[in-house]
Backbone as CSV, one residue per row, in Angstrom:
resi,resn,N_x,N_y,N_z,CA_x,CA_y,CA_z,C_x,C_y,C_z
1,MET,-15.247,-18.979,-3.482,-14.815,-17.771,-2.960,-15.720,-16.797,-3.632
2,GLY,-15.642,-15.819,-2.907,-16.677,-14.625,-3.435,-15.726,-13.351,-3.837
3,PRO,-16.245,-12.199,-3.866,-16.002,-11.019,-4.354,-14.418,-10.676,-3.343
4,THR,-13.878,-9.645,-4.033,-12.425,-9.060,-3.185,-12.785,-8.029,-2.364
5,ILE,-12.582,-8.091,-1.084,-13.032,-7.004,-0.010,-11.755,-6.375,0.553
6,LEU,-11.826,-5.233,0.726,-10.932,-4.464,1.813,-11.589,-4.217,3.027
7,PHE,-10.735,-4.714,4.157,-10.938,-4.505,5.409,-9.979,-3.716,6.259
8,ASP,-10.316,-3.035,7.456,-9.494,-2.431,8.262,-9.258,-3.420,9.498
9,LYS,-8.433,-3.140,10.660,-8.262,-3.706,11.793,-9.562,-3.668,12.752
10,SER,-10.408,-2.572,12.542,-11.452,-2.473,13.584,-12.477,-3.494,12.994
11,PHE,-12.432,-3.836,11.972,-13.252,-4.997,11.206,-13.213,-6.130,11.769
12,LEU,-11.942,-6.440,11.829,-11.482,-7.883,12.305,-11.531,-7.893,13.870
13,GLN,-11.403,-7.076,14.476,-11.742,-6.811,15.942,-13.214,-7.090,16.234
14,SER,-13.942,-6.626,15.284,-15.431,-6.826,15.640,-15.918,-8.383,15.317
15,LEU,-15.185,-9.193,14.759,-15.464,-10.472,14.430,-15.143,-11.354,15.585
16,SER,-15.994,-12.458,15.919,-15.563,-13.676,16.619,-14.654,-14.456,15.730
17,LEU,-14.157,-15.510,16.418,-13.352,-16.607,15.729,-14.193,-17.316,14.592
18,ASP,-15.350,-17.684,14.998,-16.008,-18.132,13.941,-16.552,-17.482,12.741
19,GLU,-17.078,-16.269,13.064,-17.385,-14.869,11.856,-15.804,-14.816,11.082
20,ALA,-14.681,-14.858,11.778,-13.549,-14.678,10.889,-13.423,-15.847,9.889
21,VAL,-13.487,-17.142,10.343,-13.217,-18.323,9.593,-14.515,-18.184,8.190
22,ILE,-15.747,-17.788,8.616,-16.557,-17.513,7.517,-16.079,-16.561,6.491
23,PHE,-15.678,-15.387,7.178,-15.319,-14.393,6.134,-14.138,-14.850,5.228
24,ASP,-13.117,-15.530,5.961,-12.178,-15.664,5.094,-12.353,-16.800,3.764
25,HIS,-13.498,-17.658,4.233,-14.065,-18.449,3.374,-14.720,-18.030,2.327
26,PHE,-15.690,-17.105,2.407,-16.532,-16.494,1.307,-16.015,-15.313,0.594
27,PHE,-14.820,-14.782,1.176,-14.368,-13.476,0.472,-12.755,-13.695,0.014
28,ILE,-12.442,-12.718,-0.976,-10.842,-12.654,-1.208,-10.286,-11.426,-0.329
29,ALA,-9.732,-11.368,0.821,-9.341,-10.471,1.361,-8.432,-9.846,0.951
30,LEU,-8.516,-8.463,0.703,-7.355,-7.636,0.225,-6.530,-7.160,1.272
31,ILE,-5.125,-7.286,1.559,-4.684,-6.831,2.803,-3.917,-5.472,2.449
32,CYS,-4.344,-4.568,2.639,-4.080,-3.260,2.590,-2.586,-3.230,3.482
33,PRO,-1.532,-2.804,2.643,-0.322,-2.373,3.484,-0.381,-1.459,4.905
34,MET,-1.005,-0.694,4.753,-1.278,0.333,5.978,-1.914,-0.694,7.062
35,PHE,-2.615,-1.777,6.668,-3.247,-2.644,7.942,-2.062,-3.087,8.642
36,TYR,-0.788,-3.656,8.057,0.243,-3.955,9.009,0.534,-2.657,9.895
37,VAL,0.847,-1.872,9.493,1.240,-0.618,10.192,0.479,0.035,11.255
38,GLU,-1.115,-0.218,10.991,-2.232,0.304,11.935,-2.065,-0.808,12.979
39,THR,-1.745,-2.230,12.643,-2.272,-3.132,13.697,-0.864,-3.300,14.515
40,LEU,0.172,-2.995,13.751,1.506,-3.379,14.680,1.728,-2.045,15.631
41,ALA,0.958,-0.916,15.159,1.248,0.385,16.331,0.705,-0.201,17.652
42,ASP,-0.056,-1.173,17.867,-0.679,-1.666,18.981,0.662,-2.179,19.969
43,LEU,1.637,-2.549,19.338,2.768,-3.078,20.152,3.440,-2.126,20.977
44,GLY,3.302,-0.661,20.825,3.667,0.391,21.257,2.744,0.813,22.314
45,LYS,1.617,0.487,22.288,0.647,1.055,23.015,0.223,0.339,24.415
46,SER,-0.109,1.093,25.529,-0.350,0.609,26.636,-1.854,-0.381,26.458
47,VAL,-1.880,-1.517,27.230,-2.796,-2.509,27.130,-3.726,-2.787,28.438
48,ARG,-4.730,-3.374,28.246,-5.509,-3.714,29.687,-4.773,-4.561,30.450
49,PRO,-4.994,-4.543,31.787,-4.160,-5.390,32.683,-4.407,-6.841,32.477
50,GLY,-3.189,-7.450,32.598,-3.302,-9.077,32.266,-2.892,-9.317,30.738
51,ARG,-2.772,-8.307,30.071,-2.383,-8.841,28.609,-1.158,-7.707,28.260
52,THR,-0.117,-8.574,27.505,0.813,-7.482,26.766,0.429,-7.211,25.521
53,PRO,1.240,-6.313,24.863,0.864,-5.750,23.597,1.112,-6.964,22.708
54,GLU,1.825,-7.937,22.772,1.800,-8.797,21.632,0.515,-9.802,22.006
55,ASP,-0.091,-9.660,23.112,-1.366,-10.488,23.144,-2.234,-9.828,22.189
56,GLU,-2.461,-8.481,22.161,-3.305,-7.658,21.586,-3.422,-8.220,20.105
57,VAL,-2.095,-7.704,19.489,-1.633,-8.331,18.130,-2.012,-9.736,17.777
58,ARG,-1.752,-10.583,18.755,-1.840,-11.726,18.468,-3.437,-12.336,18.107
59,ILE,-4.382,-11.677,19.028,-5.994,-11.654,19.051,-6.281,-11.388,17.596
60,ILE,-5.856,-10.377,17.107,-6.177,-9.924,15.649,-5.590,-10.819,14.621
61,ALA,-4.183,-11.354,14.736,-3.610,-12.275,13.963,-4.632,-13.767,13.881
62,GLU,-5.349,-14.173,15.040,-5.892,-15.110,15.143,-7.116,-15.241,14.105
63,LYS,-7.577,-13.606,13.765,-8.842,-13.878,12.729,-8.207,-13.532,11.534
64,PHE,-6.928,-13.441,11.230,-6.460,-12.691,9.948,-6.581,-14.014,8.905
65,PRO,-7.180,-13.282,7.500,-7.757,-14.283,6.524,-6.633,-14.703,5.860
66,GLU,-6.156,-16.149,6.728,-4.973,-16.873,5.845,-4.962,-17.360,4.679
67,VAL,-6.011,-17.953,4.396,-6.400,-18.873,3.394,-6.557,-18.172,2.000
68,HIS,-7.628,-17.376,2.098,-7.716,-16.434,0.696,-7.401,-14.786,0.864
69,GLY,-6.517,-14.569,1.806,-6.149,-13.266,1.857,-4.901,-12.977,0.848
70,MET,-4.641,-11.889,0.139,-3.707,-11.411,-0.788,-3.380,-10.022,-0.045
71,PRO,-1.822,-10.008,-0.005,-1.350,-8.595,0.105,-1.285,-7.795,-1.184
72,CYS,-1.739,-6.403,-0.920,-1.536,-5.554,-2.027,-0.163,-4.615,-1.965
73,PRO,0.375,-4.417,-3.260,1.703,-3.596,-2.898,1.104,-2.348,-2.746
74,HIS,2.201,-1.569,-2.131,1.838,-0.113,-1.682,1.493,0.710,-2.855
75,HIS,0.739,1.590,-2.474,0.162,2.568,-3.819,1.510,3.393,-4.410
76,LEU,2.387,3.566,-3.190,3.469,4.475,-4.104,4.195,3.449,-5.203
77,ASP,4.355,2.126,-5.033,4.968,1.150,-5.673,4.004,0.998,-6.931
78,LEU,2.759,1.052,-7.077,2.014,0.842,-8.057,2.115,2.546,-9.110
79,CYS,2.205,3.574,-8.527,2.227,4.674,-9.289,3.301,4.901,-10.228
80,GLY,4.657,4.437,-9.778,5.933,4.688,-10.565,5.594,3.586,-11.885
81,PRO,5.516,2.431,-11.757,5.085,1.742,-13.272,4.020,2.202,-14.000
82,SER,3.001,2.801,-13.366,1.937,3.304,-13.778,2.468,4.706,-14.936
83,LEU,3.200,5.389,-14.159,3.557,6.367,-15.151,4.625,6.186,-16.129
84,MET,5.472,4.898,-15.888,6.489,4.719,-16.920,5.724,3.706,-18.008
85,GLY,4.247,3.569,-18.063,3.533,3.323,-19.085,3.095,1.603,-18.903
86,GLN,3.124,1.124,-17.784,2.669,-0.284,-17.466,1.246,0.066,-17.049
87,ALA,0.375,-0.887,-17.508,-1.210,-0.872,-17.208,-1.498,-1.215,-15.920
88,ILE,-1.926,-0.704,-15.163,-2.353,-1.035,-13.615,-3.933,-1.324,-13.773
89,PRO,-4.337,-2.650,-13.935,-6.092,-2.828,-14.303,-6.750,-2.267,-12.768
90,MET,-7.726,-1.667,-13.305,-8.477,-1.048,-12.049,-9.798,-2.053,-12.389
91,THR,-9.631,-3.587,-11.975,-10.887,-4.258,-12.444,-11.205,-4.959,-11.075
92,GLY,-10.796,-4.516,-10.107,-10.922,-5.168,-8.746,-10.088,-6.228,-8.238
93,GLN,-9.183,-6.907,-9.218,-8.218,-7.758,-9.107,-7.004,-7.135,-8.048
94,ILE,-6.561,-8.243,-7.288,-5.095,-7.556,-6.640,-4.032,-7.507,-7.310
95,PRO,-3.253,-6.404,-7.706,-2.008,-6.396,-8.351,-1.052,-6.910,-7.770
96,MET,-0.082,-7.386,-8.886,1.289,-8.008,-8.210,2.360,-7.353,-9.042
97,LEU,3.432,-7.215,-8.402,4.454,-6.278,-9.231,5.564,-7.262,-9.234
98,GLY,6.649,-7.045,-10.122,7.908,-7.715,-10.316,8.304,-9.033,-10.940
99,GLY,7.207,-9.172,-11.575,7.009,-10.617,-12.355,8.228,-10.327,-13.479
100,LYS,8.840,-11.706,-13.450,9.738,-12.060,-14.511,9.493,-13.257,-15.585
101,ALA,9.347,-12.926,-16.872,8.701,-13.981,-17.589,10.075,-15.047,-17.784
102,VAL,9.789,-16.366,-17.880,10.709,-17.414,-18.140,10.185,-18.491,-19.060
103,LYS,10.975,-19.181,-19.409,10.502,-20.454,-20.053,11.382,-21.869,-19.967
104,VAL,10.454,-22.651,-19.797,11.041,-24.000,-19.361,10.527,-24.978,-20.490
105,GLU,11.601,-25.407,-21.344,11.225,-26.219,-22.623,10.168,-25.345,-23.468
106,GLU,9.080,-25.999,-23.688,7.984,-24.892,-24.550,6.858,-24.287,-23.682
107,ARG,7.141,-24.645,-22.333,6.089,-23.720,-21.537,6.742,-22.454,-20.973
108,ARG,6.017,-21.441,-21.036,6.113,-20.110,-20.564,5.226,-19.849,-19.257
109,GLY,6.128,-18.970,-18.537,5.363,-18.630,-17.250,5.903,-17.222,-16.699
110,VAL,5.450,-16.759,-15.641,5.998,-15.743,-15.096,6.295,-15.924,-13.524
111,ILE,7.444,-15.441,-12.962,7.945,-15.963,-11.631,8.018,-14.479,-10.658
112,PHE,7.369,-14.451,-9.746,7.597,-13.454,-8.959,8.303,-13.331,-7.748
113,GLU,9.161,-12.766,-7.566,10.137,-12.792,-6.305,9.165,-12.252,-5.323
114,GLU,9.447,-12.705,-3.898,8.828,-12.086,-2.615,8.956,-10.533,-2.523
115,ARG,8.197,-10.009,-2.676,8.207,-8.525,-2.118,8.133,-8.261,-0.486
116,PRO,8.318,-7.070,-0.379,8.123,-6.693,0.986,6.669,-6.975,1.904
117,GLU,5.753,-6.798,0.942,4.275,-7.164,1.330,4.032,-8.578,1.522
118,ALA,4.698,-9.217,0.616,4.440,-10.745,0.706,5.266,-11.281,1.790
119,GLU,6.248,-10.756,2.230,7.402,-11.326,3.253,6.513,-10.971,4.511
120,ALA,5.945,-9.721,4.535,5.420,-9.034,5.768,4.046,-10.031,6.159
121,PHE,3.443,-10.651,5.027,2.265,-11.163,5.070,2.595,-12.677,5.813
122,ARG,3.739,-13.571,5.184,4.413,-14.621,5.800,4.648,-14.446,7.123
123,ARG,5.515,-13.282,7.383,5.999,-13.240,8.830,4.714,-12.922,9.723
124,TRP,3.408,-12.518,9.414,2.477,-12.078,10.186,1.830,-13.544,10.401
125,GLN,1.817,-14.432,9.402,1.000,-15.592,9.620,1.917,-16.613,10.860
126,ALA,3.120,-16.301,10.568,3.996,-17.084,11.679,4.032,-16.441,13.159
127,GLU,3.399,-15.211,13.098,3.350,-14.479,14.298,4.700,-13.784,14.539
128,GLU,5.572,-13.426,13.524,6.812,-12.911,13.919,6.354,-11.268,13.865
129,PHE,5.651,-10.718,14.805,5.243,-9.586,14.777,6.549,-8.373,14.943
130,LEU,7.088,-8.681,15.889,8.307,-7.737,16.000,9.298,-7.658,14.761
131,GLU,9.439,-8.881,13.998,10.491,-8.781,12.869,9.658,-8.139,11.630
132,VAL,8.373,-8.211,11.376,7.701,-7.487,10.670,7.659,-5.929,11.033
133,GLU,7.601,-5.625,12.295,7.781,-4.046,12.741,9.048,-3.637,12.216
134,ARG,10.202,-4.432,12.358,11.635,-3.828,12.234,11.644,-3.863,10.738
135,LYS,11.309,-4.735,9.826,11.763,-4.749,8.323,10.858,-4.034,7.693
136,PHE,9.545,-3.959,7.974,8.403,-3.516,7.115,7.795,-1.974,7.735
137,ALA,7.283,-1.976,8.592,6.427,-0.687,8.878,7.607,0.396,9.410
138,LYS,8.526,0.048,9.919,9.662,0.969,10.207,10.342,1.920,8.916
139,ALA,10.455,1.002,7.631,10.759,1.316,6.623,10.001,2.240,6.219
140,TRP,8.556,2.176,6.200,7.530,2.754,5.517,7.789,4.000,6.286
141,ARG,7.840,4.253,7.440,7.676,5.197,8.300,8.786,6.111,7.867
142,ALA,10.015,5.521,7.727,11.322,6.500,7.572,11.026,7.106,5.968
143,GLY,10.427,6.125,5.055,10.243,6.707,3.669,9.223,7.990,3.737
144,LEU,8.224,8.038,4.613,7.345,8.881,4.661,8.249,10.369,5.251
145,MET,9.055,9.962,6.308,9.886,11.262,7.002,10.719,11.792,5.993
146,ALA,11.249,11.034,5.041,12.107,11.405,4.031,11.481,12.263,2.884
147,THR,10.311,12.262,2.795,9.631,13.026,1.591,9.821,14.446,1.897
148,ASP,10.140,15.213,1.014,10.462,16.733,0.767,9.187,17.310,0.704
149,THR,8.418,17.588,1.948,7.099,18.110,1.879,7.195,19.602,1.256
150,LEU,8.289,20.340,1.885,8.598,21.568,1.661,8.370,21.862,0.263
151,THR,9.375,21.018,-0.833,9.129,20.973,-1.909,8.356,20.910,-2.828
152,ILE,7.314,19.991,-2.224,6.130,19.547,-2.922,5.150,20.680,-2.783
153,GLU,5.084,21.134,-1.426,4.251,22.324,-0.980,4.695,23.602,-2.075
154,ALA,5.896,23.722,-2.354,6.089,25.150,-3.024,5.978,24.639,-4.684
155,GLY,5.952,23.300,-4.897,5.813,23.121,-6.249,4.293,23.201,-6.903
156,LEU,3.250,22.743,-5.673,1.901,22.854,-5.744,1.479,24.550,-6.014
157,LYS,1.952,25.151,-5.096,1.646,26.327,-5.015,2.139,27.061,-6.175
158,ALA,3.366,26.823,-6.618,3.440,27.026,-8.109,2.621,26.885,-9.305
159,MET,1.678,25.995,-9.240,0.830,25.538,-10.170,-0.404,25.748,-9.632
160,SER,-0.484,26.921,-8.546,-1.918,27.472,-8.194,-2.573,26.452,-7.651
161,VAL,-1.886,25.509,-6.944,-2.422,24.448,-6.026,-2.602,24.800,-4.579
162,ASP,-3.251,25.114,-3.760,-3.139,25.310,-2.306,-3.889,24.325,-1.613
163,ALA,-2.613,23.574,-1.029,-3.171,22.312,-0.031,-3.921,22.758,1.065
164,GLN,-3.595,24.040,1.263,-4.311,24.387,2.833,-5.854,24.373,2.615
165,THR,-6.416,24.578,1.676,-7.656,24.478,1.305,-8.548,23.350,1.244
166,CYS,-7.644,22.283,1.386,-7.988,20.839,1.407,-8.436,20.406,2.643
167,LYS,-9.675,20.261,2.827,-10.231,19.855,4.340,-10.920,18.242,4.319
168,THR,-11.587,18.177,3.087,-12.264,16.894,3.124,-11.418,15.861,1.934
169,LEU,-11.985,14.904,2.024,-11.671,13.621,0.998,-12.136,14.119,-0.239
170,GLU,-13.280,14.865,-0.536,-13.921,15.178,-1.648,-12.943,16.227,-2.097
171,GLN,-12.521,17.261,-1.440,-11.472,18.190,-2.138,-10.463,17.623,-2.358
172,ALA,-10.129,16.771,-1.738,-8.677,16.063,-2.111,-8.648,15.414,-3.315
173,LYS,-9.941,14.882,-3.567,-9.910,13.960,-4.833,-10.179,15.058,-6.100
174,SER,-10.813,16.070,-5.817,-10.984,16.966,-6.580,-9.837,17.730,-7.121
175,LEU,-8.661,18.378,-5.904,-7.332,18.785,-6.353,-6.605,17.702,-7.229
176,ALA,-6.591,16.513,-6.712,-5.816,15.393,-7.591,-6.227,15.308,-8.935
177,ALA,-7.508,15.415,-9.150,-8.051,15.219,-10.457,-7.641,16.459,-11.209
178,GLU,-8.199,17.440,-10.839,-7.446,19.019,-11.521,-5.962,18.804,-11.965
179,PHE,-5.108,18.290,-10.887,-3.673,18.437,-10.975,-3.334,17.444,-12.312
180,LEU,-3.896,16.274,-12.377,-3.679,15.140,-13.504,-4.158,15.682,-14.783
181,THR,-5.252,16.409,-14.832,-5.824,16.691,-16.237,-5.465,18.013,-16.697
182,SER,-4.811,18.828,-15.896,-4.387,20.134,-16.286,-3.120,19.737,-17.527
183,ASN,-3.306,20.743,-18.422,-2.175,20.618,-19.544,-1.146,21.735,-19.433
184,SER,-1.236,22.440,-18.447,-0.296,23.755,-18.194,1.011,22.855,-17.514
185,MET,2.129,23.577,-17.730,3.351,23.117,-17.221,3.503,21.616,-16.856
186,PRO,3.428,20.892,-18.209,3.549,19.366,-17.967,4.811,19.056,-17.339
187,HIS,6.134,19.476,-17.602,7.382,18.824,-17.362,7.404,19.081,-15.867
188,ASP,6.975,20.552,-15.564,7.047,20.643,-13.772,5.935,19.613,-13.185
189,ARG,4.802,19.356,-13.836,4.229,18.258,-12.983,5.094,16.933,-13.111
190,ILE,5.286,16.452,-14.160,6.032,15.583,-13.864,7.337,15.322,-13.013
191,LYS,7.960,16.684,-12.603,9.192,16.499,-11.978,8.583,16.592,-10.571
192,LEU,7.386,17.078,-10.301,6.776,17.044,-8.831,6.407,15.776,-8.536
193,ALA,5.815,14.991,-9.484,5.214,13.707,-9.324,6.570,12.779,-8.964
194,VAL,7.618,13.110,-9.608,8.753,11.966,-9.390,9.182,12.270,-7.926
195,ILE,9.186,13.776,-7.706,9.650,13.870,-5.928,8.849,13.372,-5.006
196,ALA,7.622,13.553,-5.226,6.390,13.221,-4.275,6.747,11.567,-4.217
197,LEU,6.690,10.844,-5.271,6.616,9.423,-5.309,7.975,8.725,-4.906
198,GLY,9.151,9.744,-4.683,10.552,9.073,-4.610,10.805,8.368,-5.802
199,LEU,10.747,8.563,-6.934,11.289,8.007,-8.171,12.480,8.573,-8.612
200,PRO,13.295,7.585,-9.268,14.778,8.303,-9.494,14.780,9.393,-10.472
201,PRO,15.507,10.473,-10.378,15.346,11.565,-11.368,15.431,11.242,-12.934
202,GLN,16.248,10.256,-13.109,16.343,9.543,-14.478,15.204,8.960,-15.014
203,SER,14.119,8.802,-14.408,12.629,8.263,-14.975,12.059,9.560,-15.620
204,GLU,12.472,10.551,-15.426,11.595,11.892,-15.836,11.429,11.739,-17.430
205,PRO,12.437,11.466,-18.115,12.214,11.562,-19.383,11.316,10.315,-19.963
206,HIS,11.513,9.072,-19.636,10.766,7.917,-19.666,9.260,8.454,-19.695
207,ILE,8.831,8.976,-18.225,7.426,9.349,-18.319,7.229,10.113,-19.074
208,ALA,7.872,11.315,-19.408,7.178,12.175,-20.419,7.037,11.679,-21.837
209,LYS,7.698,10.545,-22.221,7.348,9.864,-23.452,6.008,9.117,-23.528
210,GLU,5.630,8.627,-22.133,4.576,8.310,-22.094,3.503,9.245,-22.032
């Protein structure tokens, strides 16, 4: 196996079946959570004559990296543990969350319960597209809709961050770096991060200690 690689739907669509097999063999494919949402959105689109929406998604599924593909947790699920002091290695490896240490006789190990990303990955391989859509993609969209964007915008403005001036990815990165490195109003910044990430309010004092 080769290096870890991140891909999108259009990349898979550009491959032939033979090329998809070679891709799966030589690379460790990181399955971005939004890949499911992007692809499953095709279920609600009009398609060319002679095909159903399920046919369009199935064509992509046939090229899906089943052997060496690994689902990555959603970035919001990684932000919470990071703020609580858990190290998230930025070494190129695919992170896993939810490990539980166990001991059997004199041997120690870690058990990972099936997370939503892994469940979606398993159902995807079984071509259970509609089930993934119902349990996975819709939950994410509902979470995005529940975000209190007005409160977040007001909080950013109170810290002299005007999101309206952000027009490019470079500007977004610069604003994020400035927000994270600033020492002003630290408690307000933590509170705003908790709201934006959907973390429980009781996590604030633990994050402040870190």
